[in-house]
C-alpha positions as CSV (number, residue, x, y, z in Angstrom):
1,M,-11.7,-43.3,33.7
2,S,-12.6,-44.2,30.0
3,E,-11.4,-46.6,28.0
4,V,-9.6,-44.1,25.6
5,T,-8.0,-42.2,28.7
6,V,-6.7,-46.3,30.0
7,R,-5.6,-46.8,26.8
8,N,-3.7,-44.0,26.0
9,K,-1.6,-44.0,29.2
10,N,-1.2,-47.5,28.8
11,D,0.7,-45.8,25.4
12,G,2.9,-43.3,27.2
13,A,3.4,-45.8,29.8
14,E,5.1,-48.3,27.3
15,A,6.7,-46.2,24.7
16,N,8.2,-44.5,28.0
17,S,9.6,-47.3,28.7
18,R,10.8,-48.8,25.4
19,K,12.9,-45.4,25.7
20,G,14.4,-46.2,28.9
21,W,15.5,-50.2,27.6
22,L,16.9,-48.4,24.3
23,A,18.7,-46.1,26.4
24,T,20.3,-48.6,28.7
25,G,20.4,-51.0,25.8
26,G,22.5,-48.9,24.1
27,V,24.5,-47.5,27.5
28,L,25.5,-50.9,28.3
29,G,26.9,-51.9,25.1
30,A,29.1,-48.3,24.7
31,L,30.2,-49.8,28.0
32,L,31.0,-52.7,26.8
33,A,32.8,-51.6,23.8
34,S,35.0,-48.7,26.1
35,S,36.5,-51.5,29.0
36,C,38.7,-52.4,26.9
37,C,40.5,-49.8,26.3
38,I,39.0,-46.8,28.3
39,V,37.6,-48.2,31.4
40,P,41.6,-49.5,32.6
41,L,42.5,-45.7,31.7
42,V,40.0,-44.2,33.1
43,L,40.7,-46.6,36.8
44,I,44.4,-46.3,36.5
45,S,43.4,-42.4,36.1
46,L,41.0,-42.5,39.1
47,G,44.2,-44.4,40.9
48,V,42.4,-48.0,40.9
49,S,45.2,-50.9,40.5
50,G,45.1,-54.2,40.1
51,A,46.3,-57.1,37.6
52,W,42.7,-57.3,37.1
53,I,42.5,-54.4,35.2
54,G,44.9,-56.0,32.5
55,S,42.3,-58.7,31.9
56,L,39.7,-55.9,30.3
57,T,42.4,-55.7,27.2
58,A,41.2,-59.4,26.5
59,L,37.6,-57.8,25.7
60,E,39.6,-56.0,22.0
61,P,38.6,-58.5,19.4
62,Y,34.6,-58.5,20.5
63,K,34.9,-54.6,20.4
64,P,33.3,-55.0,17.2
65,I,30.3,-56.6,18.3
66,F,29.7,-54.8,21.2
67,I,30.0,-51.0,19.1
68,G,27.5,-53.1,16.6
69,V,24.8,-54.1,19.1
70,A,25.7,-50.0,20.5
71,V,24.8,-48.6,17.7
72,I,21.4,-50.9,17.4
73,F,19.7,-49.9,20.9
74,L,21.6,-45.8,19.9
75,A,19.1,-45.3,16.7
76,G,16.2,-47.4,18.4
77,G,16.5,-44.5,21.2
78,F,16.7,-41.5,19.0
79,W,14.1,-42.8,17.2
80,Q,11.7,-43.2,20.0
81,V,12.8,-39.5,21.5
82,Y,13.3,-37.0,18.8
83,F,11.3,-38.8,15.5
84,K,8.8,-40.9,16.5
85,K,5.2,-38.9,17.3
86,P,5.1,-38.8,20.4
87,E,2.3,-41.3,22.1
88,P,-0.5,-39.5,24.2
89,C,0.8,-39.7,27.6
90,E,-1.9,-38.9,30.5
91,D,-1.0,-35.8,33.1
92,G,0.9,-37.0,36.3
93,T,2.4,-40.3,35.2
94,I,6.1,-41.8,34.4
95,C,5.8,-41.1,31.1
96,A,4.6,-37.4,31.3
97,R,7.8,-35.7,33.6
98,P,10.3,-34.2,32.0
99,E,13.1,-35.4,34.1
100,T,12.4,-38.9,32.2
101,S,13.0,-37.6,29.0
102,R,15.9,-35.1,30.1
103,M,17.5,-38.8,31.9
104,T,17.0,-41.1,28.7
105,K,18.3,-38.2,26.1
106,A,21.3,-37.5,28.3
107,A,21.8,-41.5,29.0
108,L,21.8,-41.7,25.1
109,W,24.5,-39.4,24.2
110,I,26.6,-40.2,27.2
111,A,26.2,-44.0,25.3
112,T,26.8,-41.7,22.2
113,I,30.1,-40.0,22.9
114,L,31.6,-43.3,24.1
115,I,31.2,-45.1,21.2
116,L,32.7,-42.6,19.4
117,L,35.4,-42.2,21.1
118,A,36.0,-46.1,21.0
119,L,35.7,-46.0,17.0
120,T,38.6,-42.8,16.9
121,I,40.3,-44.0,19.9
122,D,43.5,-44.4,17.4
123,Y,44.0,-41.3,16.5
124,W,43.5,-39.3,19.2
125,A,45.0,-41.8,22.6
126,P,48.4,-41.2,20.3
127,L,48.3,-37.8,21.0
128,F,48.7,-37.8,24.8
129,Y,52.5,-39.8,25.0
130,L,54.0,-38.3,21.7
131,K,53.1,-35.3,23.1
132,E,55.6,-35.3,26.1
133,T,58.6,-36.8,23.1
134,I,57.6,-34.1,20.5
135,M,57.7,-31.3,23.6
136,K,61.1,-32.6,24.5
137,K,62.3,-32.9,21.1
138,T,61.6,-29.4,20.4
139,L,63.4,-28.2,23.5
140,L,66.5,-29.9,22.6
141,L,66.4,-28.1,19.0
142,A,65.8,-24.9,20.7
143,A,68.0,-25.1,23.2
144,A,71.2,-26.6,20.4
145,I,70.1,-22.8,18.2
146,A,70.1,-21.1,21.3
147,A,73.9,-22.5,22.4
148,T,74.5,-21.5,18.8
149,A,73.4,-17.5,18.9
150,I,75.6,-17.3,22.0
151,G,78.6,-19.4,21.1
152,G,80.7,-16.8,22.4
153,L,79.6,-15.8,25.2
154,A,79.4,-19.5,26.3
155,L,83.5,-18.7,25.5
156,A,84.0,-16.2,27.6
157,T,82.6,-17.4,30.6
158,M,84.1,-21.3,29.7
159,S,85.1,-21.3,33.6
160,Q,81.8,-20.7,34.8
161,S,80.8,-23.3,32.5
162,A,83.3,-25.9,34.0
163,N,81.8,-25.2,37.2
164,E,78.6,-25.8,35.8
165,E,79.6,-29.2,33.8
166,T,80.7,-30.5,37.0
167,V,77.1,-30.2,38.6
168,V,75.5,-31.5,35.5
169,A,78.5,-34.4,35.6
170,S,77.0,-35.1,39.3
171,A,73.2,-35.2,38.4
172,E,73.9,-37.4,35.7
173,E,75.8,-39.8,37.7
174,T,72.8,-40.2,39.8
175,Q,70.1,-41.1,37.2
176,A,70.4,-43.9,35.5
177,T,67.9,-45.1,32.1
178,A,65.9,-48.6,31.4
179,Q,63.8,-50.1,29.0
180,F,61.3,-53.1,29.7
181,A,58.8,-55.3,27.6
182,I,54.9,-54.2,27.7
183,E,53.1,-57.7,27.9
184,K,48.8,-57.0,26.9
185,M,48.7,-53.4,25.4
186,T,46.6,-54.5,22.6
187,C,45.1,-50.4,22.1
188,A,46.2,-47.0,21.6
189,T,45.2,-46.0,25.0
190,C,47.4,-48.8,27.1
191,P,50.5,-46.9,27.0
192,I,48.7,-43.9,28.7
193,S,47.9,-45.9,31.4
194,V,50.9,-47.8,31.9
195,R,53.4,-44.9,31.6
196,K,50.9,-43.0,34.7
197,A,51.3,-45.9,36.8
198,M,55.2,-45.9,36.6
199,N,55.2,-42.3,36.9
200,R,53.6,-43.1,40.3
201,V,56.7,-44.5,41.3
202,D,59.4,-42.2,43.3
203,G,62.2,-41.6,41.6
204,V,60.9,-42.0,38.0
205,K,62.0,-39.3,36.3
206,S,60.3,-39.9,32.9
207,V,58.8,-42.4,31.0
208,E,58.0,-43.0,27.2
209,V,56.5,-45.9,26.0
210,D,56.4,-47.1,22.4
211,F,52.9,-48.8,21.7
212,E,54.4,-50.3,17.9
213,T,57.0,-52.1,19.5
214,K,55.5,-52.3,23.5
215,V,58.9,-51.0,24.6
216,A,59.0,-48.6,27.8
217,T,62.5,-46.5,28.6
218,V,62.9,-45.4,31.6
219,V,64.7,-42.5,33.1
220,Y,64.9,-42.9,37.0
221,D,66.8,-42.4,40.6
222,P,68.5,-45.6,41.5
223,A,69.2,-43.7,44.6
224,L,65.4,-43.9,45.6
225,T,63.7,-46.6,43.1
226,T,64.3,-50.3,41.4
227,T,63.5,-51.0,37.5
228,A,62.3,-54.0,40.7
229,D,60.1,-51.4,41.9
230,I,59.2,-49.9,38.4
231,A,58.4,-53.2,36.5
232,A,56.0,-54.2,39.9
233,A,53.9,-50.6,39.3
234,S,53.5,-52.0,35.8
235,T,52.2,-54.9,36.4
236,N,50.1,-54.1,39.2
237,V,47.7,-52.6,36.6
238,G,47.5,-55.4,34.4
239,Y,50.2,-54.4,32.2
240,P,53.3,-57.6,32.7
241,A,56.8,-55.0,32.5
242,T,60.0,-57.1,32.3
243,E,62.6,-55.0,32.1
244,I,65.5,-55.6,29.4
245,E,68.8,-56.7,29.8
246,A,71.4,-54.0,28.4
């Protein structure tokens, strides 16, 4: 094997190693940048619980630093993979394998997506916990319009309506509303995590979480659960909840 061949082989291996390290640095930076907001939501969605999840929100002040570090690694990685002239690489070596290049590219793009999600979280996350409120208001408006339109028919069937009101009143007696003050909600995805945790409690009918006031409003069946159980569900995933006394 000639000296030139050996040098080319070493240059190719070094270039491949640089790409790998840059991609790895980008992924780690992206994970750290999303650890305070996206990671807790993913863990709770997968059914993972534990007060330690809420501790990840302590990393929120460092998110800009993590994003900056990740961007530097990603910029270097994309330069190495897509723009820099490829180093000579001998057939059969690791750097010549197409799967190695595909893995590096996949890591770079996955890290980029995580960074973009972390940067834009304040814009897309509220859509998930405001959607339910918007839908309820829309349904109430539609119901009011429909009730007005069929007012004459309602009067004609007053007797039947009276019976239905009795059933509704009976159903309302089996539900109650409670409000909880939620701690450690530092980012826009925290309300989603709290809502998911509380909704898993048997007897909970609906949960609305206000990120601005840090208050959760829960409609539940007192025959099936208690406010202590609902508060514990949020606390167990890292977001301590305390019932607000009326």
